[in-house]
C-alpha positions as CSV (number, residue, x, y, z in Angstrom):
1,M,-11.5,-9.2,-1.5
2,K,-8.7,-6.8,-2.1
3,K,-6.6,-5.6,0.9
4,T,-4.0,-2.8,1.1
5,I,-0.4,-3.6,1.9
6,R,-0.9,-2.2,5.4
7,Q,-3.9,-4.5,6.0
8,L,-2.0,-7.6,4.8
9,R,1.0,-6.7,6.9
10,E,-1.2,-6.0,10.0
11,D,-3.1,-9.3,9.5
12,R,0.2,-11.0,10.0
13,S,1.1,-8.8,13.0
14,E,4.2,-7.8,11.1
15,S,6.0,-4.5,11.6
16,E,7.1,-2.2,8.8
17,M,10.7,-3.2,9.6
18,Q,9.9,-6.9,9.4
19,L,8.2,-6.5,6.0
20,A,11.1,-4.3,4.8
21,A,13.6,-6.9,5.8
22,A,11.6,-9.7,4.0
23,L,11.5,-7.6,0.8
24,G,15.0,-6.3,0.9
25,A,13.6,-2.8,1.3
26,T,13.8,0.1,3.8
27,R,11.1,1.0,6.3
28,Q,10.6,4.2,4.3
29,D,9.9,2.2,1.2
30,I,7.2,0.3,3.0
31,Q,5.7,3.6,4.4
32,D,5.7,5.1,0.9
33,L,3.9,2.0,-0.5
34,E,1.4,2.0,2.3
35,E,0.6,5.7,2.1
36,G,0.3,5.6,-1.7
37,M,3.3,7.8,-2.2
38,A,5.0,5.1,-4.4
39,S,3.9,2.2,-6.5
40,P,5.7,-1.1,-6.3
41,S,8.0,-2.2,-9.1
42,V,7.0,-5.4,-10.9
43,E,9.7,-7.2,-8.9
44,R,8.5,-5.7,-5.6
45,L,4.9,-6.6,-6.4
46,R,6.0,-10.2,-7.1
47,L,7.8,-10.3,-3.8
48,L,4.7,-8.9,-2.0
49,T,2.4,-11.5,-3.6
50,E,4.8,-14.3,-2.6
51,H,5.3,-12.9,0.9
52,F,1.5,-12.6,1.6
53,G,0.4,-15.6,-0.4
54,V,-1.9,-13.7,-2.6
55,D,-2.0,-12.9,-6.3
56,E,-1.8,-9.4,-7.8
57,T,-5.5,-9.0,-7.8
58,G,-5.6,-9.5,-4.0
59,I,-3.5,-6.3,-3.3
60,D,-5.2,-2.9,-3.4
61,L,-2.7,-0.5,-4.7
62,E,-5.0,2.6,-4.9
63,P,-3.4,5.7,-3.3
64,R,-4.7,6.7,0.0
65,R,-3.8,10.4,-0.1
66,P,-6.2,12.9,1.6
67,P,-8.3,14.9,-0.8
68,S,-6.9,18.3,-1.9
69,L,-8.5,21.6,-1.1
70,G,-9.7,21.8,-4.6
71,E,-11.4,18.4,-4.4
72,H,-13.1,19.5,-1.2
73,V,-14.4,22.6,-2.9
74,V,-15.7,20.6,-5.9
75,D,-17.3,18.0,-3.6
76,A,-19.0,20.7,-1.6
77,L,-20.3,22.5,-4.7
78,T,-21.7,19.3,-6.2
79,K,-23.8,18.3,-3.2
């Protein structure tokens, strides 16, 4: 089962600051990853998999942005 970075972090009762420190990143970097505003580099993905003890397929990297107004309109029109 894939889990988001936030889910993996929260499963370990880890704060954003603790994860940032473990990865050599900033809290903002972690927030951007968790909110789908950024994708991890290959190196950061490797660090994440090692930190959480999962392989690349265990991390859900899909963006979690809210739908745009246009997407809401299209969704409403297609129902």
